[in-house]
C-alpha positions as CSV (number, residue, x, y, z in Angstrom):
1,M,18.5,-7.4,-13.1
2,G,16.7,-4.2,-12.6
3,R,16.9,-1.7,-9.8
4,I,15.0,-1.9,-6.5
5,V,13.2,1.0,-5.0
6,S,12.3,0.8,-1.3
7,I,9.9,3.3,0.3
8,H,9.9,3.7,4.0
9,E,7.5,5.8,6.0
10,Y,8.6,7.1,9.5
11,N,6.3,7.7,12.3
12,L,8.2,9.7,14.9
13,K,7.9,8.5,18.5
14,P,6.1,10.9,21.0
15,G,8.5,13.6,22.1
16,I,10.7,13.5,19.0
17,D,10.2,16.5,16.9
18,G,10.8,16.8,13.2
19,E,14.0,19.0,13.6
20,Q,15.6,16.4,15.9
21,F,14.8,13.7,13.3
22,E,16.3,15.7,10.5
23,R,19.5,16.4,12.7
24,V,19.8,12.6,13.2
25,L,19.5,12.0,9.4
26,H,22.1,14.7,8.5
27,D,24.5,13.4,11.1
28,A,24.2,9.7,9.7
29,E,24.8,11.0,6.2
30,A,27.8,13.1,7.3
31,R,29.3,10.1,9.1
32,G,28.9,8.0,6.0
33,L,26.4,5.6,7.6
34,L,24.2,5.6,4.6
35,Q,27.0,4.6,2.1
36,L,25.9,1.0,1.8
37,P,27.0,-1.5,-0.8
38,G,24.6,-1.6,-3.6
39,L,22.8,1.5,-2.6
40,L,22.8,3.9,-5.5
41,A,20.8,6.8,-4.0
42,H,18.7,7.7,-1.0
43,H,16.2,10.6,-0.5
44,F,14.6,11.7,2.6
45,V,11.2,13.6,2.0
46,K,8.6,15.3,4.0
47,G,4.9,15.3,3.1
48,A,3.6,18.6,1.7
49,R,0.0,17.7,1.9
50,G,-2.6,14.9,2.3
51,V,-2.6,12.3,5.0
52,R,1.2,12.3,5.3
53,R,1.5,16.1,5.5
54,G,4.5,16.9,7.7
55,A,5.3,13.3,7.9
56,Y,8.7,11.8,6.9
57,A,9.6,9.1,4.3
58,A,12.7,7.8,2.7
59,L,13.2,6.5,-0.9
60,W,16.1,4.0,-1.2
61,I,17.4,2.9,-4.7
62,Y,19.5,-0.3,-4.9
63,E,21.3,-1.5,-8.0
64,S,19.5,-4.9,-7.8
65,R,17.5,-7.2,-5.9
66,E,20.6,-9.2,-5.1
67,A,22.2,-6.0,-3.6
68,W,19.1,-5.4,-1.5
69,E,18.9,-9.0,-0.2
70,H,22.7,-9.0,0.5
71,L,22.0,-6.2,3.1
72,W,18.5,-7.1,4.4
73,G,17.9,-10.7,3.6
74,T,15.1,-12.0,1.5
75,P,11.5,-11.1,2.2
76,E,10.9,-14.6,3.5
77,H,14.1,-14.6,5.7
78,P,14.9,-11.0,6.8
79,R,18.4,-10.4,8.1
80,R,18.4,-9.4,11.7
81,R,21.2,-7.0,12.6
82,K,22.7,-6.2,16.0
83,A,22.5,-2.5,17.0
84,S,26.3,-2.2,16.4
85,Q,25.9,-3.4,12.8
86,R,23.1,-1.1,11.6
87,S,23.9,1.3,9.0
88,A,20.6,3.0,8.8
89,P,19.8,6.0,11.1
90,P,18.5,5.3,14.6
91,R,14.9,5.0,14.9
92,C,13.2,8.2,16.3
């Protein structure tokens, strides 16, 4: 089975600045919170131009659809995780 690429766009809540968001991401990486089973790579990016200029996004690369579904459930039946079980960085 082929790799799965997941792209997430982040819209920061009012009062949250980009530097704060970046600190949260770096902290999550340093604490190993983004070392998920089946996740081959992740990249956080910031728009350079166009409608997403200055906005944040993440590119997540999973080894397979099975690995992705193991973490997040199927599109038809997404897995709901308690806050204490979340591995992704907190929402800003």
